[in-house]
C-alpha positions in Angstrom: -6.9 11.4 -5.9 -5.3 7.9 -5.3 -2.7 6.5 -7.6 -3.2 3.0 -8.6 -0.5 0.6 -10.3 -1.8 -1.9 -12.7 -0.4 -4.6 -14.8 -1.9 -5.5 -18.1 -2.8 -9.5 -18.5 -2.7 -8.9 -22.4 1.0 -7.4 -22.9 2.5 -7.1 -19.6 2.6 -3.3 -19.3 2.8 -1.8 -15.9 1.0 1.5 -15.7 -0.3 3.9 -13.0 -4.0 5.6 -13.1 -5.3 8.6 -10.9 -8.9 7.3 -9.6 -11.1 8.2 -7.3 -12.2 5.8 -4.5 -15.6 5.4 -6.1 -14.4 4.8 -9.7 -12.1 1.9 -8.1 -14.2 -1.1 -9.8 -14.6 0.9 -13.4 -12.9 -0.5 -16.6 -9.3 0.7 -16.7 -7.7 0.8 -20.2 -3.9 -0.4 -20.8 -2.1 2.5 -22.5 -0.2 0.4 -24.5 -2.3 -2.2 -26.1 -5.8 -0.8 -25.3 -7.3 -3.8 -23.7 -9.3 -3.5 -20.5 -7.7 -6.7 -19.0 -5.2 -5.1 -16.1 -5.2 -6.4 -12.8 -4.3 -3.7 -9.9 -0.9 -4.9 -8.3 0.7 -3.8 -4.8 3.2 -0.7 -5.7 6.6 -1.7 -4.3 6.7 1.8 -2.7 10.2 2.4 -3.6 9.8 4.0 -7.0 6.6 2.6 -8.3 6.5 1.2 -12.0 8.9 3.5 -13.3 11.6 1.4 -12.3 13.8 4.1 -10.5 14.7 2.7 -7.2 15.0 6.1 -5.4 15.3 5.4 -1.8 13.9 7.7 1.0 17.1 7.4 3.2 15.4 5.5 5.7 17.4 2.4 6.5 20.3 3.7 4.9 23.6 1.9 5.9 25.7 5.2 6.3 26.3 6.4 9.7 28.2 9.3 11.3 30.9 8.8 14.1 32.5 11.6 15.8 35.4 10.8 17.6 37.3 13.1 20.1 40.6 12.5 21.6 41.9 14.3 24.6 
């Protein structure tokens, strides 16, 4: 089941909701203020709306260099 990210137009709350694709256009209620005014937003893929910027390791600036002498 896909997870969609929403932002409430009323209170600005960011939240996620599990929804079937067939339910994509059904009303969504903000868990903070209860209004049915959220808009779907594009997820940032680096941690969702939780704010934790957990990286997957791709694009890391660390590298390992092996040097042999002799």
